[in-house]
C-alpha angles and dihedrals in degrees: 000000000000119000120235097208090151092064110090117226099238118171092217092053088048090050091053092047093052093043089051093051091047093042091233134136110267090238090064092062097074122174093261104026107134109240096216103032101038106020096035095229111178128192094272092051090048090054090050091051092048092050092049093047091050093051096043100043100028095236132131115230125194121218090249091054094064094041089062095057126072106169144042091256091055093047090050090053092046094052091046091051093047092050092048091051091049092050091049093053 
């Protein structure tokens, strides 16, 4: 997998990406909106988000990684951590 180190991890870009996958208005994807409770993300939608994040940011996410996050803020932190770990290795 190629790394996309040139792509900045911007929360607003991440918000647009997730809104696009979920076919929601960007305003609905608030920093702390719960994916399952408020945005009605099911397992298929979660897989689509993971695939898009992996392609866009050049990270590899495990199934457990995405199960532990429930909001945009948490996804932003997760991607940042994954990219930092990749850069360190």
